[in-house]
N, C-alpha and C positions, 0 to 999 in steps of 0.2 A: 507746624503746621499750614497747610495752603490754607488759603479762603477759598469758600463754599461759591460754588456760580450755579446759574440756574441750568434748567435741559438747553434750551434752546438761548440764551441770553438775551433774551429780549427783542425777539423776532419779529415780525411784523407783516402785516397783508392789507391794506383794502383795496374794496370793491363794491357787490351791494350791500356789505358789512365788513366792517375792521376788524382783525383777529390779532392779538396780542398776546406773544407768551407773557405771563406776569411775574416771572425772576420766583425770586424765593421765597415760600410760604410756608410755617410753620403750623403741620398738620398733624393729630393726634388717633389714633385709634381706639374707639373706649367701647369694651362688651362689657356686660354687665344686668341687672335687674332694671330695666330703665323705671323701672316704677318706686324703685328704691330710693325713701327722701335722704339718705345720706349721700347717693351717686348724683341726684339732682342738686343738690346743695355742692356735692365739689365741682361743681361743672359750671353751674350759674355761676358762683363765686370766678371761679378761673376767666370766665369769658364775660360776663355782664350781661351774658342774652337770656333770655327765656329758656326752658325746655322744654322741647320743638314734639310736635304729633305729628305720628305718620305722614308723610311724603312731604313736609314741609323743613325751613331752616330759617332757625332766629340770628339773627347779627344784633351784637352789643356794643359796649366799648370797648371792648378789649380782646372779644373775638365773636365767633359764631362757634354752634350747634345743629349739626346735618343728622335726620333723622339717616340710617342706614338700612336697618330692618329693627323687628321689635328685642333685640340683646348689643345691639352698636351702632355706636353714635360717632360723626368723623366732627372733632374738636378744630376750630377754626382759630388760632393765634398766629399774632407777629412772631417771624423767624427767630428774631434776636432772644422772643419770651420763652420759645416751645420747652426749654429744660426746665426751669423756670416755674414755668405753668403744670407741667407733666408729675415735678416733682410736686405739687399742690395739689393738684387732682388726686395723687395716690394717697397723699397723706389726708387729706379727706376720704380715701377709703380703706382708713384703716379696719382691718377685721370684718371689710365687706369682700366678698366673690368678686372678683372683675381682675380684668384686665386692659392695661392702660401702654400703648407702644407709640414711640417716637416716627411718624413714617412719612414726615420734610422732604427727608432726600431721596425717596422710592417714590416723590408725588412732582406732577407737572400741571401748573392751572393757566389756563387761558380765554381769555374775555373776548366776546363777540359782541359788538354793538352797531346798531345803525338800523334804517329800515329794513334791510335782510333779513333781521339777524335769525329771527323765528323763521326762514327760510332756509336760511345754512345750516340749524338742526335736523329740518324737519326731511332734509334731502338724506343726513347719514342717522339717525334716531329713529326706531320703533315707535315715535309718540304721538299723541296727538297736542301739536302745539299752538294749533288755535288759542287768541284771547282769552275766548272765554274757559276755554280749560285746561290752561296752562298760567297762571297771576303771579306776581311778585310774591316771594317766598316759597313759593312751590320748590321739593328737589326730587329730583329722581336719577335713579341709578338702571343702567341701560347699556346698549349695545350703541356704539358710534363707530359703524360700518364692521370692521373683525374685529375691535378692541371692547374690552369694559373700559366705560366713561362713565361720571357722574355727574349733574351738571344742573344751576340754581337760576331763578332770575333774580335781579333785582328790581327794587321798585325805579330806576333810571332806566328800564328797559335793557337794559344787558346783561345776556349771559354769561356765566361763568362756569369753567369744562374742567373738572378733575380728570387726569386719568395717571398710568404707571409713567413714570419719567423710561422705562426701557423701549414706551413706543410714544412718547415726543414729537416728533419727526414727523413719526407717522399721522399722526392725528394732527398737527399742524398742519401737513399737506394737505388732508381731506378738508379741512377748513378751510383751506384758502384755497382751496380747486372747487369747491360748492361757493365759496364766495365771488368768483369771481363775474364782473361786470357783465357778460354775455350767458351766463348760465341762469337767470332766471324760469322757472316755473312759473311763477306770478300764484301763488296760491294764498302768502300772505303778506 
């Protein structure tokens, strides 16, 4: 069996912000009744994160939980732990109407950091990224130019962007182009 590799093998670019492909990340898509105590117990136990409310991401010791829609979470775990965590979640959801699927190898993750990070994402996404409108812990599903993407802001001021692996090169090029030193708009 071959060793897993990330979409872009750690590609990075530095300009008004630093864009980095983050490597392998464990991700589980979970569909079900987010109000269910059984579902909440299963995912919070697996990640150590609190249950997120609409538009938020919660990070814990062993992973995180991102609110994707009224019946969907993105469960974030270490890549090497994803199968164990998936089994744990499924066991916790016994007799519960839910679907949990490992989507780790179908996704790519980027980190956009530095003083120009807000501006880089604002150039590409129809989202108000002012500090008053988008703060740490917020999570958004949206379009990034022509592709679907999701991102959150951590407490260090860095954005974490998730996209389909099949468009990772396109997303990296978009982010890098928007981060070029001579491309500032000066909004943020």
